[in-house]
N, C-alpha and C positions, 0 to 999 in steps of 0.2 A: 300152628299154635304159637303163643308168645308168653313172655313173662309180664305180668301186670304190675307187680309190686315186689319189692324186697325190703323187709323191715327187720331192724335189730333193736334189742333192748339190753342194756347192761344191768345185771341183777347182782345184789350183794349176796355172797355165800360165806361170809366170814365166820370163823369159829375160833375159840380160845385154844388153839393148839399150834404146834410148830414142829419143824424137823431140824436137822443140824444146820440148815442154811437160812430158812425164812420162817416167819410167823404168818399165820393165816387169818389174823384178826380182821384185816380190811380187804380180804380177797374178793374179787368180782369175777363175773363170767358173762359171756354174750350168749343170748338166745336169738335165733335167726329164723325167719320164714321167707320162702320164695313162693309167691302166689302166681299160678298160671291161669290161662283162660280155658283150660280143658276141664270139663265138668264130669265127675264120676259120682254116682249115688247122690245126685242133687247138690254136690258141693264142689267148689274149685279144687283141683288137685294142687296141694301145697306141700312143698318140701321143707322140712324142719332140720335144725341143727342146734346142738347145745355144746358149749365150750368144753375143752379139756380142762382139768383142774390143776392148779399150781402156777398158772400164769394169770394175767388179768384180762378183762374184757377188751374186745377189739373194735368197739363202736366207732371211734374216731377214724381209724384207718379205713374201715368199711365205708363209712359215709363220705369220707373225703375223696377216696380214689376208686375203690373197687366196685361198689354198688353203682355209681354213676356210669362207669365204663360199660358194665354189663347191660344196664338199661338203655344206654345210647347205641349199643350195637344193633345192626340190622337183625330183626327177629329170625329171618331165614338163615342167617349165618350161624345161628346157635342151635340149629336142628340137624339131625342126621337124615339119611336117605329115606327113612320111614316117617319123617315129619315129626319126630319126637325130640324133646330136649336132649342135646348131646353135651354131657358134662365136660368132656375134654375140649370141645369147641368153646364152651363158656369159660373154661379155665384160661384158654389162650386169649380170649377177649379181655378178661379181667386183668391179665398180666401184660397187656399191651404197654409198651414204652417203659417197662420196668427194667432197670439195669441189672445185669447179671451180678451175682455175689451180693454181699452186704445184706444178709437175709433178715436179721433182726426179728421184729415182731410181725413182719409182713407174712411169713408163711402161715401163721395162725389165722390171720384174716382170710387168706385164700383157702385154707383148709376148711374153715367154717362154710364158706360159700360152696365149696365143692361137696361137702357132706350134705347140705340141703338140696343141692342139685341131684345127687345120687338118690336121696330119699324120694324126690319127685319122680325121677326116672323109673325107679323100681315100682312106684305106685302106678305110673302110666303103663308099665308092662304087667301089672297085677301080680307081682312077684315079691317074695321077701328080699330084702336088700342083698343078703349073702348070695342068693341064687342069681340075682341080676349081675352082681360083680363077677361071679364065677363064669357066667355066660359071656361077659364082655372081655374077660382076660383068661381065655381057656388055657394058655400056656402056664399060668400061675395057679390054676385051680385043680391040679391033679388030686389033691386031697380034700376037695370040697365036701362038706357034710354039715348038717345043722347041729350035730353033736360035738360039743367042744369041752375042753378041760379048762378049769379055772383055779385061781388061788385067791385067797382073801388078802386085802391090803388095808392095814390099820396101824395101831400102835404108835401114834404120834406122841410127842411130848405134850403134857398138859400141866397146868400149874398145881402146886401142892408139895407137901413134904415127900421125901424120897420113898418112905415106906408106903404112903398112901398112893403115890404115883405107880409104884410097882404093883400094888393090889389092883388099881384101876386098869393097868395094862393087862394083867392076868385075866381080869373079868372080861375085858374087851376081846381078847384073843379066844377065851372060852366061848363067848357068844358066837364068834366066827366059826369055831369048830363045830358047835352045836347046829349052826346053820348049814352045815354040809361041806365046809372047807377044811380038808385035812392038811393043807399047806397054807401058812399065813406069813406075811411079811410085816416086819416092824421096823421102826426108825431107831438108829443108833447115832451117838454123837461123834464117834471117831477120834476122841481126844483123851479118853480115860478107859483103859482096858477093863479095870474092875467094874466100873459102872456099866459098861456095855455088856460085859459077861453076865452081870446080875439081871439085866433086862432080858437077855436071851434065855437064861435059865428059868426066870419067872414065866416067860411066855411059853417055853417048851413044856414046862410042867402043866400049865393050864390047858394046853392043846393036846398033850399026850402024843406029840409028834415033832417033826422037824420044823424049824423056823428059818425063813429067809430074812436077810438084814439089809438095810439101806443106809449108807453113810452120807448120801446127798452131796457127794463131792468134797467132803470135809475130813477125810482121814488124815490125821497128823503124820507127816512123813517121818518124824523122829521116832514114832512108835509103830510104824507100819509093819515091820517084820514081826514083832512080837504080837501085834494085834491080829494079823492074819493067821499066825500060828494058833492063837487062842480061839479064833473062829473055827479053825479046822478041828481043834479038840472038841469044840461044842457041836460039831457036825452040822453046821448051818447049811441050808440048801444052796444058797449062793450069797455072794457079797455084791451088792448093787452100788454103783457110782462111788467107788473108792477115791477116784480122782476127779478133778474139775473137768467139765464136759469136753473142752478142747485141748486139754493137756495130755496129748497122746503119749508123750515120753513118760510121764509119771504112770499113766495107765499101763503102758507096756511093761514098766518095771514091776508093778503089782501083779500083772497077769503072769509074768514069768516066775515070780516068787510064790504065788498062791498055789495051794494044793486043793483048791476047791473052785467051783465055777464062779466066774465074774459076769455080771450083767451091767450093761450100760447102753446109752444112746437116747435116753428120753429127752435130753436137752440138745439133741442134734436135729436141726430143722430143715435140712436140705439133702439132696443127693450128694452135693459136693462134700458136706461134712461127713455123711455116712461112708462115702468112698474113702475119705481120709482116715476114718476109723478102721476101715478094712485094711488100708495100706500100712498105717503107722501105729495102730493101737495095740498090737501084739496079742490080739484075742485068738483063742484056739477054737476052730470050727466044730470040733468034736465035743467041746466042753462048755463053751460060754454062750451067752444070750444077748441078743440085740433088741433094744426096747424103744426104737423110734416110734413116735406117736403120730399117727396119720393126721389127726386134727391140727397138730402143731407144725407139721412139715409139708405144707402145700397140698395135702389131700391125696386122693387115690392115685392120680397119675405119677406123682413123685414117689409114692410108696412102691408102686409097681416097678419103677426104674431101679429103686434100691434093691428090691427082691431079686430082680434079674441080674444085677451086678454081683450080688453075693452068691447067687446060685451058680453063676459062671465061674466063681472062685471056689466052688465045691461045698458051699454052705447049704444045709437042709432048711426047709421052711420051718421045721420044728424048733430051730434055734431062735426064731423070732417070737418075742413075747411083748406085744405092744403095751406101752405105758397108758395109764389113766383110768381104765375101767368104764369109759362111756359106752353106751349101747352100740354106737357106730363101730367101735373097735371089736366088739364081740362078733359082729357080722364079718369083719375083715378076717378074724381068726377062722371062722367057718368057711368063708369063700376060698381062702388060700391055704387051708390046712396048716395054720400056724401053731406054735407050741402050746400057748395058754393064753387065757384072757385074765387080766387083772381086774378084780371087782372089789369095790368098797362094800362090805357086807351090810352096812346099815341102810336098809331100804327106805327109812324115813327121810333120808336126804334125797333131794331131787337128782343128784348125781350118784347116789348109792344104790346098791342092789341091782336087780334085773327087771324084767317085765313083771307086772303084778301077777301073782299066782305061779310064777316060775320057780320050780324047786331045784335046789342043788343037792346032789347026792354023791358022796365020795369024790368030790371035786369035779363032777361032770354035770352038764345040763344040756338041754336041747333047745335051740332057738325056736320060738313059736312061729306059726305060719302067717303072722300079720304081714300085710303088704308094706313095703318100705322098711325103715328101721324099726318101726313099731313104737315110736314115741307116744302115740295115742294110747298105748296099753300100759303106760306108767303114769298114773293119775297125777302125782305130785309134780312130775316134770311137765306133763302136758298142760297143767294149769298155768305154767309159765309161757308155754309155746302157743297155745291155742288163740289167745287174744291177738297175736300178731297176724293171724290170717283174716281178721275181721276187715270188711271193706271200709270201715271207718277208723 
């Protein structure tokens, strides 16, 4: 078998919201399709992928370097002994002549290709993606199960007066709670204790439960001690990204000062960076959480390397809580028995919610039995992906 075509389209997903670091008004994402010559049910087997949210589309990198390399490779070199697409062989072909280090935006482009290849591979095996991954990496799959835990991720900053914004935040968090998420994460600014406490209190009242908070790397060092104390008093579930992604010294200080869990890693895009977090970030394996995003960090082969490195250092898979909420990550949580899946509860968004008709109850759900990642079972997302498989 062979790959016939690889197509990418960059789509706008902008919204009038922000976190402590960036606004999302002009945000874009990449949708990707890898079309093979294998036919099932009268249609070519096609692997799909859709970007992680919070970075921008990867079209230029994909079209300039990585797609041409994959299409130029000998078809047989991309197959395993069973004559099926081998995602790891494809990964190596796409990364040919790439210099070590200097990761930048490259990991996201490779991660997208890898995700689409795994979607295709699972379809070729007639398996849900999580089962396919578990079978390919049995040493990482001791907790494999289609039943996963989730938390809701929302609560961005939106324009308006303070009182209106707090009311809107409370309403959004309540909707998430009503949708089955007993744990919800919201955004904080990290530069004003009173303002941040007011957001936590409003969200907690609306949810009737604990809130996790995300400072997006912008916690003001001059108020950090008092800010962390206040978050402890408010009994937040965890503090996410108190320090800039690669400032391991600052992160280590906060991790040693904090009396509550620290979560970080969503902006670490390689094994190298994740290993440095392990060595120098001061995190506590019994308490803290690692949020590396598989789609932004070179895909499954790199994520498996990271899992193995942390496991050798005594970390449990339950400490891993992948960033972003995309459907691919949900399968990763199921395949490797990871701690939780992050989900944007608003299913009206192509990157929000889960598969159509999938219910969340008490922060738990079961991945449906669709072959592959199941993008076809989320209509508003598949409407973006499906045209990419057209022969024209």
